[in-house]
Every structure is written in C-alpha cells, then in structure tokens.
C-alpha positions as CSV (number, residue, x, y, z in Angstrom):
1,M,0.0,0.0,0.0
2,N,1.2,3.5,-0.8
3,E,-0.7,5.2,2.0
4,R,1.5,6.5,4.8
5,W,0.4,5.6,8.3
6,G,1.8,7.3,11.4
7,V,1.7,7.1,15.2
8,L,1.9,10.3,17.2
9,L,3.5,9.1,20.5
10,M,3.1,11.8,23.1
11,A,5.0,12.2,26.3
12,Y,5.3,14.9,29.0
13,G,8.9,16.0,28.2
14,S,11.8,16.9,30.3
15,P,14.6,19.5,30.2
16,E,17.7,18.5,28.1
17,K,20.1,20.0,30.7
18,I,20.1,21.8,34.0
19,D,20.2,25.2,32.2
20,D,16.9,24.4,30.5
21,V,15.0,23.8,33.8
22,A,13.7,27.4,34.2
23,A,12.3,27.5,30.6
24,Y,10.8,24.0,31.1
25,F,9.2,24.9,34.4
26,T,7.8,28.2,32.9
27,H,6.2,26.2,30.0
28,I,4.5,23.8,32.5
29,R,3.1,26.9,34.3
30,G,1.6,28.2,31.1
31,G,4.2,31.0,30.6
32,R,4.2,32.2,34.2
33,P,7.8,32.2,35.5
34,P,8.3,30.2,38.8
35,S,10.2,31.8,41.7
36,P,14.0,31.4,41.7
37,E,13.7,29.2,44.8
38,A,11.3,26.8,43.0
39,V,13.6,26.6,40.0
40,E,16.6,25.9,42.2
41,D,14.7,23.2,44.0
42,L,13.8,21.5,40.7
43,K,17.4,21.8,39.5
44,E,18.6,20.1,42.6
45,R,16.2,17.2,42.0
46,Y,17.6,16.7,38.6
47,R,21.1,16.9,39.9
48,R,20.2,14.1,42.4
49,I,19.3,11.8,39.6
50,G,22.4,12.5,37.5
51,G,21.7,15.9,36.0
52,R,18.8,15.0,33.7
53,S,15.9,12.7,33.2
54,P,16.2,9.7,30.9
55,L,12.6,10.2,29.6
56,F,13.7,11.6,26.2
57,E,15.9,8.6,25.4
58,I,13.4,6.1,26.7
59,T,10.5,7.5,24.7
60,Y,12.6,7.3,21.5
61,R,13.5,3.7,22.3
62,Q,9.8,3.0,22.8
63,A,9.1,4.7,19.5
64,R,11.7,2.8,17.6
65,A,10.7,-0.6,19.0
66,L,7.0,0.2,18.3
67,E,7.8,1.2,14.7
68,A,9.8,-2.0,14.1
69,R,7.1,-4.2,15.5
70,L,4.3,-2.5,13.5
71,N,6.2,-2.9,10.3
72,N,7.3,-6.4,11.0
73,D,4.0,-8.1,10.0
74,S,1.9,-5.4,8.4
75,E,1.0,-4.5,4.8
76,E,0.9,-0.8,5.8
77,R,4.1,1.1,6.3
78,W,4.2,2.8,9.7
79,R,6.3,5.6,11.0
80,V,6.3,6.5,14.7
81,Y,6.8,10.1,15.7
82,V,7.5,11.5,19.2
83,G,5.9,14.8,20.4
84,M,6.4,16.3,23.8
85,R,4.0,18.4,25.7
86,H,6.5,20.7,27.6
87,A,9.8,20.2,25.8
88,P,11.2,19.9,22.3
89,P,10.2,18.3,20.1
90,F,6.9,19.9,20.9
91,I,3.7,18.2,19.6
92,R,3.1,21.0,17.1
93,E,6.5,20.6,15.6
94,T,6.0,16.8,15.3
95,I,2.7,17.2,13.6
96,A,4.2,19.6,11.1
97,Q,6.9,17.0,10.4
98,M,4.2,14.4,9.9
99,K,2.5,16.7,7.4
100,N,5.7,17.2,5.5
101,D,6.4,13.5,5.4
102,G,3.0,12.9,3.7
103,V,1.3,11.0,6.6
104,Q,-2.4,10.7,5.8
105,R,-3.7,8.7,8.7
106,A,-2.3,8.3,12.2
107,V,-3.1,7.1,15.7
108,G,-2.4,9.5,18.5
109,L,-1.3,7.8,21.7
110,A,-0.3,9.5,24.9
111,L,2.1,7.5,27.1
112,A,-0.3,7.8,30.0
113,P,-2.7,4.9,30.4
114,H,-5.3,6.7,32.5
115,Y,-7.5,9.5,31.1
116,S,-7.9,12.9,32.8
117,R,-8.9,16.1,31.1
118,M,-5.8,17.6,32.7
119,S,-3.4,15.0,31.3
120,V,-4.4,12.9,28.3
121,G,-7.0,15.5,27.4
122,A,-4.4,18.2,27.3
123,Y,-2.2,16.1,24.9
124,I,-5.1,15.6,22.6
125,E,-6.1,19.3,22.7
126,A,-2.5,20.3,21.9
127,A,-2.5,18.0,18.9
128,Q,-5.9,19.1,17.6
129,Q,-4.8,22.8,18.0
130,A,-1.6,22.0,16.0
131,L,-3.7,20.4,13.2
132,R,-5.8,23.5,12.9
133,E,-2.9,25.9,13.0
134,I,-0.9,24.2,10.3
135,Q,-4.0,23.4,8.3
136,S,-3.2,19.8,8.2
137,S,-5.6,17.2,6.7
138,I,-4.0,14.3,8.6
139,Q,-6.7,12.1,10.1
140,I,-5.7,11.2,13.7
141,R,-7.6,8.8,15.9
142,F,-6.7,9.5,19.5
143,V,-6.6,6.8,22.2
144,E,-8.2,8.3,25.3
145,S,-7.3,5.5,27.7
146,W,-5.8,2.0,27.8
147,H,-5.7,1.3,31.5
148,L,-7.4,-2.1,31.2
149,H,-5.7,-3.4,28.1
150,S,-4.9,-7.0,28.7
151,L,-1.3,-6.8,27.4
152,F,-0.6,-3.7,29.5
153,L,-2.0,-5.5,32.6
154,K,0.1,-8.5,31.7
155,A,3.3,-6.4,31.6
156,L,2.5,-4.7,34.9
157,S,1.6,-8.0,36.6
158,E,4.9,-9.5,35.5
159,R,6.7,-6.6,37.1
160,V,4.8,-7.1,40.4
161,R,5.5,-10.8,40.4
162,L,9.2,-10.2,40.0
163,G,9.1,-7.8,42.9
164,L,7.3,-10.2,45.1
165,E,9.8,-13.0,44.3
166,R,12.7,-10.6,44.9
167,F,12.0,-9.9,48.6
168,S,8.5,-11.0,49.7
169,P,7.0,-7.6,50.8
170,Q,4.3,-7.5,53.3
171,E,2.3,-5.0,51.2
172,V,2.1,-3.5,47.7
173,V,1.2,0.1,47.1
174,F,0.2,1.2,43.6
175,T,0.9,4.9,42.8
176,A,0.2,7.5,40.2
177,H,0.8,11.3,39.8
178,S,-1.6,13.3,41.9
179,L,-3.8,16.0,40.2
180,P,-5.8,18.9,41.7
181,E,-8.9,17.8,43.5
182,R,-11.0,20.0,41.3
183,I,-11.1,17.3,38.7
184,L,-13.6,15.5,40.9
185,S,-16.2,18.2,40.1
186,W,-15.8,17.3,36.4
187,N,-16.6,13.6,37.1
188,D,-13.1,13.0,35.7
189,P,-12.4,9.2,35.3
190,Y,-8.8,9.5,36.4
191,P,-9.2,8.2,40.0
192,R,-11.6,5.4,39.0
193,Q,-9.3,4.2,36.2
194,L,-6.3,4.1,38.5
195,L,-8.2,1.9,41.0
196,E,-9.4,-0.3,38.1
197,T,-5.8,-0.9,37.0
198,S,-4.6,-1.5,40.5
199,Q,-7.5,-3.9,41.2
200,A,-6.9,-5.8,37.9
201,V,-3.2,-6.3,38.6
202,A,-3.8,-7.3,42.2
203,E,-6.3,-10.0,41.0
204,R,-3.9,-11.3,38.4
205,V,-1.0,-11.6,40.8
206,G,-3.2,-12.8,43.7
207,L,-2.4,-10.0,46.1
208,T,-4.2,-10.1,49.4
209,K,-2.8,-6.9,50.9
210,W,-2.5,-3.8,48.7
211,R,-3.5,-0.2,48.6
212,F,-3.4,2.8,46.3
213,A,-1.7,6.2,46.9
214,Y,-0.9,9.3,44.9
215,Q,2.5,10.9,44.6
216,S,4.3,14.0,43.2
217,A,1.6,16.5,44.1
218,G,2.2,20.0,43.0
219,H,3.1,22.7,45.5
220,T,0.1,25.0,44.9
221,P,-2.5,26.5,47.3
222,E,-5.3,24.2,46.0
223,P,-5.8,20.7,47.4
224,W,-4.5,17.7,45.5
225,L,-5.8,14.2,45.3
226,G,-4.7,11.9,48.2
227,P,-3.7,9.9,50.1
228,D,-0.1,10.8,49.4
229,L,2.5,8.0,49.3
230,L,4.6,9.7,52.0
231,D,1.6,9.7,54.4
232,I,0.9,6.1,53.6
233,L,4.4,5.2,54.6
234,K,3.7,6.7,58.1
235,E,0.5,4.6,58.3
236,L,2.3,1.4,57.3
237,G,5.0,2.1,59.8
238,D,2.5,2.5,62.6
239,E,0.7,-0.7,61.5
240,G,4.0,-2.6,61.8
241,D,4.5,-3.3,58.0
242,K,8.3,-3.2,57.5
243,T,8.6,-4.3,53.8
244,L,6.9,-2.6,51.0
245,L,6.8,-2.9,47.2
246,V,5.8,0.3,45.2
247,C,4.3,-0.2,41.7
248,P,3.9,3.2,39.9
249,V,1.0,2.1,37.6
250,G,0.5,5.7,36.4
251,F,4.0,5.9,34.8
252,V,5.4,3.8,31.9
253,A,9.0,5.1,32.0
254,D,11.8,6.1,34.3
255,H,11.8,9.8,34.9
256,L,12.0,12.4,37.7
257,E,8.8,11.3,39.5
258,V,10.0,7.8,39.6
259,L,13.8,8.2,40.1
260,Y,13.6,11.0,42.6
261,D,10.1,11.0,44.2
262,I,10.1,7.2,44.8
263,D,13.7,6.0,44.6
264,L,15.1,8.9,46.7
265,E,12.4,10.8,48.6
266,A,10.0,8.0,49.4
267,R,12.8,5.5,50.1
268,R,14.5,8.0,52.5
269,R,11.2,8.5,54.4
270,A,10.7,4.7,54.5
271,E,14.2,4.2,56.0
272,E,13.4,6.8,58.7
273,L,10.4,4.7,59.6
274,G,12.2,1.4,59.6
275,I,10.6,0.3,56.3
276,H,12.4,-1.5,53.6
277,L,11.0,-0.1,50.3
278,E,11.6,-1.4,46.8
279,R,10.0,-0.5,43.5
280,T,8.9,-2.5,40.5
281,E,11.0,-1.9,37.4
282,S,9.6,0.6,34.9
283,L,8.1,-0.7,31.7
284,N,10.3,1.5,29.5
285,D,10.9,-0.4,26.2
286,D,10.4,-3.9,27.5
287,P,9.1,-6.2,24.7
288,Q,6.0,-7.0,26.7
289,F,5.1,-3.4,26.9
290,V,6.0,-2.7,23.3
291,A,3.6,-5.6,22.4
292,A,0.9,-3.8,24.3
293,L,1.5,-0.5,22.5
294,T,1.5,-2.3,19.2
295,A,-1.9,-4.0,19.9
296,I,-3.4,-0.6,21.0
297,V,-2.3,1.1,17.8
298,R,-3.5,-1.7,15.6
299,E,-6.9,-1.8,17.3
300,H,-7.4,2.0,16.9
301,S,-6.1,2.0,13.3
302,H,-8.9,-0.5,12.4
303,I,-11.4,2.3,13.2
304,F,-10.4,3.9,10.0
305,I,-11.7,0.9,8.1
306,L,-14.8,0.1,10.0
C-alpha cells in the first residue's frame, strides 16, 4: 500500500540539561515564571538523579521498538513520531513534520494509560490545535485510555510478580501522579481508572494486601488528590509493616517522578520509619510493553476501516 500511516506518540517532556529547567518549568506553568527558589529546587532534584531525566531517550527507544514491531507483519508502512507536551520536540513541531512526510492517517497515543482532562485530554487538545494551526488534513484517531488493556496489565503484573519474588514484601502500594482535587467536580475518570488498573493487577497476581496512593503532588495552594505515598508510609510504619513494594502504575518510563520521588524521597522517608521499600522496574521499552502499545495502535487503526 502507498498510504503513509503514522503514530503520534506523546509524552510529557523533560529538560535536556540543567540550564533548561527554568524554561521548562515556565512552560509547564503556562508561561508564568516560577520563583528562583522553585527553579533551584527543581534543578537540585535533577542533579540528584544524575543531572537530567532519561525520559527523552526512553521515549525514543519505545518509538523505535514500536515502529519496528508495527512494520514487522503489516501491509501498511508505519512511522512512529514523538511529540512532547512541555519540551522539544513539541507536539506541534512533530505534527508539522508528519504533514511534510505525507502522513495521511495516524493514531495519537499519549504514554499515559489513564485519562484525565488535565493529562491525556491536554495532549489531545494540543495535537488538535496544531492540526488547525498548520491546516493539516491528517486524520488522527486518538486513544483516550488503555488502562485495562490485557497486554498492559500482563506487563505490569509480571513486574509485580518479579518484585514479590525478589524480597517478599508485606504489602504492595500502587501509585500515580496526583492531580488537583477540582477534577472530581468534572466527574473525571482518572481516580476510577487508576483503581481499576490496580485492582486488575492485584487480582492477576493474587495480592491479598495492597492499597493505592498518589505521589508527586504540585506545590500549589489548592488541594491535590490523596492519600499521598509519604503519608501512607507513616501509616504502614504505625501498623508494623516493614517491607513494601511500590508499583507506579501511572507511569510507563523512568523519569523524575520515579527516580527522585520514589527512589530517593520515598525511600528516604521509609528508611526513617524502619521500612524496607523497593520499586517495581519501569516498563520502558520492555518487549512485553511494546507488544501492548502495538496492539493498542492496531486496534485503533482499524477504526479507519470500520
């Protein structure tokens, strides 16, 4: 077939180097510059994980693996593109490249399994705005959520099983990025979908003791969704649980919220409470996870034909 098919793989983005943190933080805040203290705090977090996040490289590895798998047994020829929400290459730039490359139909997939208007909805809105601005005729079918896809659950469950075999924790805590509580007034599906994923993985693995917690809440005056992982650690310590496995179901790659917020901050708090905390390995470009992404893209590309 001569038709060019594309995948718009969307991720949050991260600063390329420490000097880019202020501009990155400002973009996240919609153009409002953060305080110098807030910028320095964020810089220090990146320094603590080696100076930069590996998200950019991991996302491109995911894209290359997905493209290879899509083209391995398909009549269509696929090309997978990466667009970031808050750092180059921005979603708009990527869609312009797709247009120049002659892509006619594409699947838009945010690397966030759970839908919220503030997360996946914002990715889709950015892409749709870009299509209008560059007057592109590319037809994009957006995937809103994939939190219960069987292959995604299989990959997560395998990670949890490996963690359980590694050190036999007394409890498992599933986590995801917190969002402002105001999403509850929108009947936003985010909290429900997170619990559905956690429940599904727990059932697959046979967990008898688990709970869910949020992490990485923003430092703003408005309330954010809880309970927070750091507060849960205090509860677990009081209950006498001394071994804990954290599974960040809301994230599919290593980045600041995993490498700092869990591996450094939460682990330090756990040690203070006498708790041994370990984390499941991130999905990154594991073949099981790439198989899940491939199936999701194929299923949504079929919508063009139905």
